[in-house]
N, C-alpha and C positions, 0 to 999 in steps of 0.2 A: 119367541121373545125378540122384540125389536132392539138389537144391540147398537143403537145409534142415538145421537141427539140427546144424550143424558136420560133416556126414557127408562133405563134400568136404574132404579134409585140406589146409588152406592152409599147413601147415608146409612142405610141399614147395615151394610157390610163394614164400612169404614169407621162409623161414629156411633157405636152402640151406647155410648154415654149419654147421647141426646135422644136416642130412639129406643130406650130400654123397654123390655117386656112389661115391667111393672107400670111404667108411665103410660104405655099404650092401653093396658088393661084398665087403669083408672079412668082414662078418658072415655073408654067404651062404657064402663059401668055407670058413669055419670051422665051418659047420654048426650055428651057435648057434640055439637055439629063440627064438621071439619073446618079448619082455618085455611083459607085460600087467598093469598095476596092481600091480607088485611080485611077480607070480607068473609062473613059466615057463608059456608057453602056445603050443602048436604049432598053426598055422593049418591047418584041415581044409577042403578044397575043397567039402565038403558043407554047411559052415556058412553061415548067413545072411550074405551079403556086407555088409549094412548094420550087422551087429552089431559087427564089428571093422573098423577102417579102417587098412589097411596102406599105408605110404608107398610111392610108386613108386620112390624112390631109396634106401630103407633098410628094415630090418626092425623099425623102431619102430612100435608100435601106438598110435594117438592116441585118447584117449577122446572121445566126442561125446555130445550131449544125447539121442540116440536110445537110448543105453545106460542112462540114468538112470531109476530107478523108485523112487517113494516107498514106504516100508514101511507107510504108512497110506493110507487112502482120502482123497483130496483134493478130491472133487467139491464143487461149490458148490450152494447151495439151488436146487432145481428150479423153485420158484415165484417166484424173483426175476426182475424184468425185465432183459433183456439189451440193452446199448448197444454196438453194434459200431463200431469205428473202424479206419481204415486209414491208415498212415503210410508214405511213401516217403522213405528217407534219401538226401538229395541233397547235392551240393556241387561245388566246383571245387578240385582239389588245387593247381593252378598259382597261383590267387589266394588259396588257403587260406580259403575261405568254406564253412561247413558249415550244413546246414539240414534241415528236415523239410518235405516237400511244396513244396520250392523257396521256403520262407519261413523267415527267422530269427525269433527270439522277438520282436524289435522290430516285426515285421510281422504278428503274430498276437495274438488275444485269448486270455484264459483259456478252457479247455474246460469248460463247465458240466456237472456230474454230480450226479444225485440220490442222496442217501444211500440205500443199500440196492440200488443197481443193480449188475449185473455188467458190468464193462467187458471186452469181448473185443477185443483189439487185434492186428491183422495188420500186421507190419512187413516191408517189402521194402527191402533194401540195394541201392540203385542206383549205388553208388560202388565203386571198386576199393580201398577201405580198409575194414578191419574196424571195427565200431562196437559196443562193449559198452554196451548200453542199460540204464540203472539207473532204478528207481522208488523214490521216497521214501515212507515211511509204510506200505507194504504188501509182502507177499510175493505173488508171482503163480504161477499154474500154467503150466508150459511144456508145451503140448499135443504129445504124441508118441503112439506106438503103445500106451502102457501105460494109456490111458483113465482109469479111476477112480484109478489110482495114478500119475498124471502128477506129475513132480517139482515141488517148490516152490523158487523162487529169487526174488531181488530184482534180479538183473542177468542179462542174456543177451547173449552175445557173438555178433554177427551178422556172418557172413563176407560178402565181396563177392558180390553177385548172389543172396544167399540170401533166403528168405522164411520167417518164423517167426510163430507165433501164441501169444499169452499171454492169460490172463484172471485177474481177481481181483474180489473182492467189495468195493465201495467203501462200507464201513460205518463209516468214521471221518471226521468233518468236518475240513475244512482245505484249504489250497492246497498241493498236492503236486507236487513237481518231478519231471519225467520227462526224462531227458537222457542224452547220450553220456557215458560215464565216462572217456573220454580227455578230460581237463579242457580242453585247448586246443581240442578240437572243440566242447565245450560253450560256451566263451567266444566261439567264432566263430559260434555261432547254432543249434547242433543241440540244441534243448530246447523243452519245452512245460510248461504248468502245468495240472493238473487241479484245478478248484475244486469240491470236494464240499460242497454246500449253502452257504448264506450264513451262515457261522459268525461268532461274535463273539470278538474277541481284544483284551483291554484293553491289551496291550502293542503292538498294531498298530492304532492308531485310524484311520489313513487307508490302507486297503488299496490303493486306486487309485494313490495316490502311490508306495507301496512297489513296486507292480507296474511302474510306469513306470521307476522306478530300476533294477529288474531288467532290463527290456527294453533300456535304454541300454547295459548291459554287453555285449550280443550284437551291438552295432552301433557300436562305438567307432571313430572315425577313426584311421588310422595313416599315418605319413609315412615315405617312403623317398627316398633321394637318392644319386646317384652322379656323380662328376665326375672327368675325366681331365685331367691337366696334362702335355701332350705337347710335343714339339719343334716341332710345326706348329700348335699352337693348344690351346684348351681346349674340351672338349665334355662334356656330361653331361645328366642328366635328374633330375627330381624328381616325385614322385607323392603325392597325398593321397587316400586311399581309405577307404571303409567297405564294408558288405556289398553295396551296389548301385552307388554312384557312384564315379567316378574323375576327378580333376582332375590332369592331367599336363602337364608342359612339358619340352621338349628345347631345348638350346642348342648352338651351334657358334660359337666366337669365334676368329677368326684374329688373327695378330699384325701383319697389314698390310691395306691397302685391297683388294688383289686377293682375298684370302681373305674379308675382310669379316666379317659376322656373320649368324646366322640363329636365330630363336626360333620354335618351333611349340608352341602350347598347345591342348589338347583337354579338353573337359568332356563326359563320356559316362555312360550308365547301362547296366549289364549286364542283359540280359533272357534268358529261356529257362531251362529246367530245369537245364542244365549251365553256364549263364552263359558260353557261347562267343560270344555276339553282343553288340556294344556300339554302338548309334547314338551320334553325338557331334556337337557343334558345335566349330569350331576357328578359330584365328587364326594366320596365317603372316606373319612380319615378317622381311624379308631386306634386306641391303645388301652390295654388293661393287662393286669398280671394276676391270673387266677391261682398261681402256685404250682399247679400240675400241668400248665400249658394246655388246658382243655380247649378243644376245637369242636364247636357244636355243629350238629347236622340240622339242616332246615327241613321243612315239611316235604321237600322233594328229594331228600336223601343226600343233598350236596353238603360238603364240609365248608362251613363259613368261618374263616379264621378271624375271629373278632379280637384276638389278643394284640395283633399288630397288623393293621390292614390299611392300605391306601388304594382306592379303586375308583375308576371312572365308569359312569353308567349312562345309558340311554333309556328313557322311559316316557310314560304318559300318565297324566292324572285326569280323572273324570269325576264330576260331581253327580252323585246319585240323588234320588229323592230324599227328603229330610236333611239335605246338605251334608250327607256322608260322602267323603272323598275316598275313591278307590285309586290306588297308585300301583302301577306295575313297572318294574325296571329290571334291566339285565346289565350286569357289570362286565368289564373287559375280561375277567377271568372265568366267565360263564355262569356265575352265581345269579340266580333269578329270585326276585322278591316281589311279593304282592302285599299291600297294606290296606287296611280300612281304618279311617280315622274321622273324628268329628270334634270340633272345638266349639266352645261357647253355646252349649245346650242350655236354654233358659229353664231353670228350676223355679225361680221366683224373680222378683224385680232385681235382686242383688246377688243371687246365687247362680253360678254357672257350673256346668259339668263338661267333661270331655273324656274321650277314650281313644286308644290306638291298639291295634292288634295286627301282626304280620306273620308271614310264613317262615320267618327266622325264629318263630316261637317266642317272640318278644311281645309284651303287652304293657299297657299303662292305663290307669284311670285317675281322674283328678276332679277336685271340687275347688272352686274359687269364689270367695266372697268379696264383692266390690265395696271398698270403703269410700274411695273418691274416684274421680276420673282417671287418676294416674297410679293409685295405690290399691292393692288388694291383699287378702290373705289366702294362700293356696296350700292345699294338702293333696298329696298324690302317692300312688304306689307304682313303682316301676320295676319290671322284672329284673333289670340289671342293677338298678341303684337302690332298690328297696323302698321303704316308707320314708316320706319326708313331709315336713310342714315348714312354712316360712313366709317371708314377705315377697309380694309380687309387685314389680314396678312396670308400668306401661307407658309407652310414648306413642 
């Protein structure tokens, strides 16, 4: 399978609503010829399979970059020096952080380029999202089988797991933006700046200050919060995050001394190409009054004094397949805890589920029905708090 130049038709994967099985079956049963660029075209089995890309579920033929051919020679000067660059498009869909080579713009310097150099850039999309990559200031050649007549573009849409190569002559001075043209991917960090020579711009007297302002845009902190007001208590969470760091706190507040209260706070940093791993430091503060001053044992036989506890911890959280988080932490008093949890499991368009279980023999399961963007109805069962149902507010 040729994983480049849009030759793997992602319409089948991403847009089933326009390439459904029923629609494709109907077209086949009616014996209709394939549509190709406004002209009737019947697919011949002797033709190059890369030339036309037929959907698996329909008779639509999708154009791809391998078909494009410039009417003119687009070769670049043979005597110009060539600077080769490679970028891997990376990110985390769950956290919605997008990057190049696992770095957002705030973590990278400008890329220096000498005027007159040819930049040959190989781009690999290591995510399951398409990324149309755009270059300011230049048109570039999309390298395909047409060689001297490779097409000229200033944007190339790179499908999941594809690798494409472009090149252009950097013959104009300036700081040129190179970014994903899905603008909320760009603002999340998938961008770079090519600095072609040390140009002078009277309207930009302090280029370093201007670049730092641009860098801050790709690493802006954002806040989310959710709180449930239920018949058995109030519980919720708040998180302040940027591209790397996460400061989060969870709370459970009962209406009586038996249920008491609990607050857990974690400060962590996501690492790794996919940002699945987060080491953290934490603080756990609990109070409840069971009447008999019961102290529970955890799965490891350790006594976990939940009635009155304030403990600092070190731990790590890792995202498993199916977006299940496993969290392991050790507290300053030697207590060890492992948790499994998953939030926001889609049951239907508006119904979400979640669960948590840990080695302290605690567990929780919940269902939330989404009424509006900020309001829902949630019901849950918590091993400490019991059954509850109430209103959920989301920011």
